[in-house]
C-alpha positions as CSV (number, residue, x, y, z in Angstrom):
1,M,-10.0,-23.4,-12.7
2,L,-10.4,-24.0,-16.4
3,A,-13.9,-25.2,-15.9
4,A,-14.9,-22.0,-14.1
5,I,-13.2,-19.9,-16.7
6,Q,-15.1,-21.7,-19.4
7,E,-18.4,-21.0,-17.7
8,S,-17.6,-17.3,-17.7
9,I,-16.5,-17.4,-21.3
10,D,-19.7,-19.3,-22.4
11,F,-21.7,-16.5,-20.7
12,L,-19.6,-13.7,-22.2
13,K,-18.8,-15.0,-25.7
14,H,-22.1,-13.7,-27.1
15,Y,-20.9,-10.1,-26.3
16,Y,-17.3,-10.6,-27.5
17,N,-16.4,-8.0,-30.1
18,D,-13.1,-9.4,-31.4
19,A,-11.2,-7.0,-29.1
20,K,-7.5,-7.7,-28.6
21,T,-7.0,-5.0,-25.9
22,G,-8.4,-5.1,-22.4
23,I,-8.4,-2.2,-20.0
24,I,-8.6,-2.3,-16.2
25,L,-9.7,1.0,-14.6
26,G,-8.4,1.8,-11.1
27,T,-9.6,3.9,-8.2
28,G,-11.2,7.1,-9.4
29,L,-10.2,6.4,-13.0
30,G,-13.6,5.5,-14.5
31,A,-14.2,8.5,-16.7
32,L,-12.6,6.8,-19.7
33,V,-15.9,5.1,-20.2
34,N,-17.4,8.4,-21.1
35,D,-15.4,8.2,-24.3
36,L,-16.3,4.6,-24.9
37,E,-19.0,3.6,-27.4
38,I,-20.5,0.9,-25.3
39,H,-22.1,-2.1,-27.0
40,A,-22.7,-4.2,-23.9
41,S,-22.5,-3.5,-20.1
42,I,-22.6,-6.6,-17.8
43,S,-22.6,-6.4,-14.1
44,Y,-19.9,-8.6,-12.4
45,K,-22.7,-10.1,-10.3
46,D,-24.2,-11.6,-13.4
47,I,-21.0,-13.2,-14.7
48,P,-20.4,-16.8,-13.4
49,H,-17.5,-17.0,-10.9
50,F,-16.7,-13.3,-11.0
51,P,-16.1,-11.6,-7.6
52,L,-17.9,-8.4,-6.7
53,S,-16.2,-5.1,-6.2
54,T,-16.7,-3.9,-2.6
55,V,-14.8,-0.6,-3.0
56,E,-17.3,2.3,-3.6
57,S,-15.2,3.9,-6.4
58,H,-15.2,0.7,-8.4
59,K,-18.4,0.3,-10.5
60,G,-18.2,-3.4,-11.0
61,K,-19.1,-3.7,-14.7
62,L,-17.5,-5.4,-17.7
63,L,-17.9,-3.2,-20.8
64,F,-17.7,-4.3,-24.4
65,G,-17.3,-1.4,-26.9
66,T,-15.0,0.7,-29.0
67,L,-12.6,3.4,-28.0
68,N,-11.4,5.7,-30.7
69,G,-12.7,3.1,-33.2
70,V,-10.8,0.2,-31.6
71,A,-12.7,-2.7,-30.1
72,V,-11.9,-3.1,-26.4
73,I,-13.1,-4.8,-23.2
74,V,-13.0,-2.6,-20.1
75,M,-13.1,-3.7,-16.5
76,Q,-14.9,-0.8,-14.7
77,G,-13.5,-1.7,-11.3
78,R,-11.1,-4.4,-10.1
79,F,-10.6,-6.6,-7.1
80,H,-8.1,-6.4,-4.3
81,Y,-6.5,-8.9,-1.9
82,Y,-7.5,-6.6,1.0
83,E,-11.1,-7.1,0.2
84,G,-10.8,-10.7,1.4
85,Y,-10.4,-12.4,-2.0
86,S,-7.8,-14.9,-2.7
87,M,-5.3,-14.1,-5.4
88,E,-7.0,-16.6,-7.7
89,Q,-10.2,-14.6,-7.4
90,V,-8.4,-11.3,-7.8
91,T,-6.9,-12.4,-11.1
92,F,-9.7,-14.6,-12.4
93,P,-11.0,-11.9,-14.7
94,V,-7.6,-11.5,-16.4
95,R,-7.6,-15.2,-17.3
96,V,-11.1,-14.9,-18.7
97,L,-10.1,-11.9,-20.8
98,K,-7.1,-13.8,-22.2
99,L,-9.1,-16.8,-23.2
100,L,-11.8,-14.6,-24.7
101,G,-9.1,-13.3,-27.1
102,I,-7.4,-10.4,-25.3
103,K,-3.7,-10.1,-26.1
104,N,-2.8,-6.7,-24.7
105,L,-3.7,-5.5,-21.2
106,I,-3.7,-1.9,-20.1
107,I,-3.9,-1.4,-16.3
108,S,-4.4,1.9,-14.4
109,N,-4.2,2.5,-10.7
110,A,-4.1,5.3,-8.1
111,S,-0.9,5.2,-6.0
112,G,1.2,7.1,-3.5
113,G,4.2,8.9,-4.8
114,L,7.6,8.1,-3.2
115,N,9.9,9.8,-5.6
116,P,10.6,13.4,-4.4
117,S,10.3,14.7,-8.0
118,F,6.7,13.5,-8.3
119,E,3.7,15.8,-7.8
120,I,0.1,14.9,-7.1
121,S,-1.9,14.0,-10.3
122,D,1.3,13.1,-12.2
123,L,1.1,10.1,-14.5
124,M,3.8,7.4,-14.0
125,L,4.4,4.7,-16.6
126,I,5.3,1.5,-14.6
127,T,8.5,0.0,-15.9
128,D,8.9,-2.6,-13.2
129,H,7.4,-3.6,-9.9
130,I,8.3,-5.0,-6.4
131,N,5.8,-7.6,-5.1
132,L,5.3,-7.3,-1.3
133,L,1.9,-8.9,-1.3
134,P,1.6,-11.9,1.1
135,E,0.2,-14.4,-1.4
136,H,1.4,-15.1,-5.0
137,P,-1.2,-15.5,-7.7
138,L,0.6,-18.5,-9.2
139,R,1.0,-20.3,-5.8
140,G,-0.3,-23.9,-6.0
141,K,-0.4,-26.6,-8.7
142,N,0.3,-25.1,-12.1
143,D,-2.0,-25.8,-15.1
144,D,0.3,-25.9,-18.1
145,R,-2.7,-25.1,-20.3
146,L,-2.8,-21.6,-18.7
147,G,1.0,-20.9,-18.6
148,P,4.4,-22.2,-17.5
149,R,5.3,-23.2,-14.0
150,F,8.1,-20.6,-13.9
151,P,7.1,-17.6,-16.1
152,D,9.9,-15.3,-17.1
153,M,9.5,-11.8,-15.6
154,S,12.5,-10.0,-17.1
155,E,10.1,-7.7,-19.0
156,P,7.0,-7.4,-16.9
157,Y,5.8,-4.3,-18.6
158,D,6.1,-4.3,-22.4
159,L,9.0,-2.0,-23.5
160,E,7.5,-1.4,-26.9
161,L,4.2,-0.2,-25.5
162,I,6.1,2.0,-23.0
163,E,7.9,3.7,-25.9
164,K,4.7,4.1,-27.9
165,A,3.1,5.7,-24.8
166,K,6.0,8.1,-24.4
167,S,5.7,9.1,-28.1
168,V,1.9,9.7,-27.7
169,A,2.5,11.7,-24.6
170,K,5.0,13.9,-26.4
171,E,2.5,14.5,-29.2
172,L,-0.2,15.4,-26.8
173,D,2.1,17.5,-24.5
174,I,1.3,15.2,-21.5
175,K,3.9,15.1,-18.8
176,L,4.9,11.5,-17.9
177,Q,7.0,10.1,-15.2
178,T,8.4,6.6,-15.2
179,G,9.3,4.3,-12.3
180,V,8.9,1.2,-10.2
181,Y,5.6,0.3,-8.5
182,A,5.5,-1.5,-5.1
183,A,2.5,-3.5,-4.3
184,V,1.5,-3.9,-0.6
185,Q,-1.5,-5.6,1.0
186,G,-3.4,-2.6,2.5
187,P,-6.0,-1.4,3.1
188,A,-4.3,0.9,5.6
189,L,-2.1,3.5,4.0
190,E,1.6,3.4,4.8
191,T,3.3,4.9,7.8
192,P,6.2,7.4,7.3
193,A,8.7,4.7,8.2
194,E,7.1,2.4,5.6
195,Y,7.2,5.1,2.9
196,K,10.9,5.5,3.7
197,Y,11.6,1.8,3.6
198,L,9.8,1.4,0.2
199,R,11.8,4.2,-1.3
200,I,15.1,2.7,0.0
201,I,14.3,-0.6,-1.7
202,G,13.7,1.1,-5.0
203,A,10.1,2.0,-5.3
204,D,8.8,5.2,-6.9
205,T,5.1,4.6,-6.1
206,V,3.2,2.3,-3.8
207,G,-0.3,0.8,-4.2
208,M,-2.5,-2.2,-3.5
209,S,-3.2,-3.7,-6.9
210,T,-1.9,-4.2,-10.5
211,V,1.0,-6.6,-9.7
212,P,-1.3,-9.7,-9.3
213,E,-3.0,-8.9,-12.6
214,N,0.4,-8.3,-14.3
215,I,1.8,-11.6,-13.1
216,V,-1.1,-13.6,-14.3
217,A,-1.2,-11.7,-17.6
218,R,2.5,-12.4,-18.2
219,H,1.9,-16.1,-17.1
220,M,-0.6,-16.3,-20.0
221,G,1.6,-14.5,-22.5
222,M,-0.2,-11.2,-22.6
223,R,1.6,-7.9,-23.2
224,V,1.0,-5.5,-20.3
225,F,1.1,-1.7,-20.1
226,A,0.4,0.0,-16.8
227,V,0.2,3.6,-15.5
228,S,-0.2,5.0,-12.0
229,V,-1.8,8.3,-11.1
230,I,-0.1,9.8,-8.2
231,T,-2.9,10.7,-5.7
232,D,-0.9,11.4,-2.6
233,L,2.8,11.8,-1.5
234,G,4.8,9.6,0.8
235,V,7.8,11.9,0.7
236,E,9.3,13.2,3.9
237,G,8.0,16.7,4.6
238,K,5.0,16.2,2.2
239,I,3.1,13.5,4.1
240,R,-0.3,14.5,5.3
241,K,-3.6,12.9,6.3
242,I,-5.7,11.9,3.4
243,S,-9.1,10.4,2.8
244,L,-10.6,8.4,-0.1
245,Q,-12.1,11.7,-1.3
246,D,-8.7,13.2,-1.6
247,V,-7.6,10.3,-3.7
248,L,-10.6,10.6,-5.9
249,D,-10.1,14.4,-6.3
250,A,-6.4,13.9,-7.3
251,A,-7.4,11.1,-9.8
252,A,-10.1,13.4,-11.3
253,L,-7.5,16.0,-12.1
254,A,-5.4,13.4,-14.0
255,E,-8.3,11.6,-15.7
256,P,-8.4,13.8,-18.8
257,K,-4.7,13.3,-19.5
258,L,-4.9,9.5,-18.8
259,S,-8.0,9.2,-21.1
260,K,-6.3,11.0,-24.0
261,L,-3.2,8.9,-23.6
262,I,-5.1,5.6,-23.6
263,Q,-7.4,6.6,-26.4
264,V,-4.5,7.2,-28.8
265,L,-2.4,4.3,-27.5
266,V,-5.0,1.7,-28.3
267,T,-4.9,2.7,-31.9
268,R,-1.2,2.0,-32.1
269,I,-1.0,-1.3,-30.3
């Protein structure tokens, strides 16, 4: 894998802007780039060994620029296991970001709310996760140059960054929820019985991403901060049929809050 990573880095190093923070934008959460001063925009298809986003709401571009005066690298679109990629492919860009120089990773996603106190378009800081995906991103022979065989996961989401985000949200008068994110394979949404099961085992939200990126980032020693936008509800009595457009509409309502939160947070990392 290192040889492939190095080919990607050799291609991208000419654009590298000394950024220490990387951002992965989830479904319907691409408006942050409107506040980004973009210095370079590279399509995933042009980057050696990068997969291609097949979900229509994921633009598939790697952006180098500054956000609120801070150098960042932004993934405008991610990859999912349900698209047919292996976990190694899904998480490959995270390894590239780390070896380019990224130390802090901010991840956003759209998810289904399981906590009865949550409302559509709420923001939830992820404090922990439950991995229900069928393949682990660290399965197989470990390369000690990338990280340890058995990485510690006692603090998957950086507590210092979570506290800083809470402080920023208070200053900006942004309502924040906190909770546990469950990752499932997808792409079908959950049945009412599955929603109930996920809630019973301790999840506050459910989605189809983020956990693989988190595991690989922690494997490589990166600090991770993640936030979910609640785009639908899996709470008994509130479950209804939804479409991708419903998810995008709910995410659009939350985007201004999420963008403000991240813009200030990157200045305090």
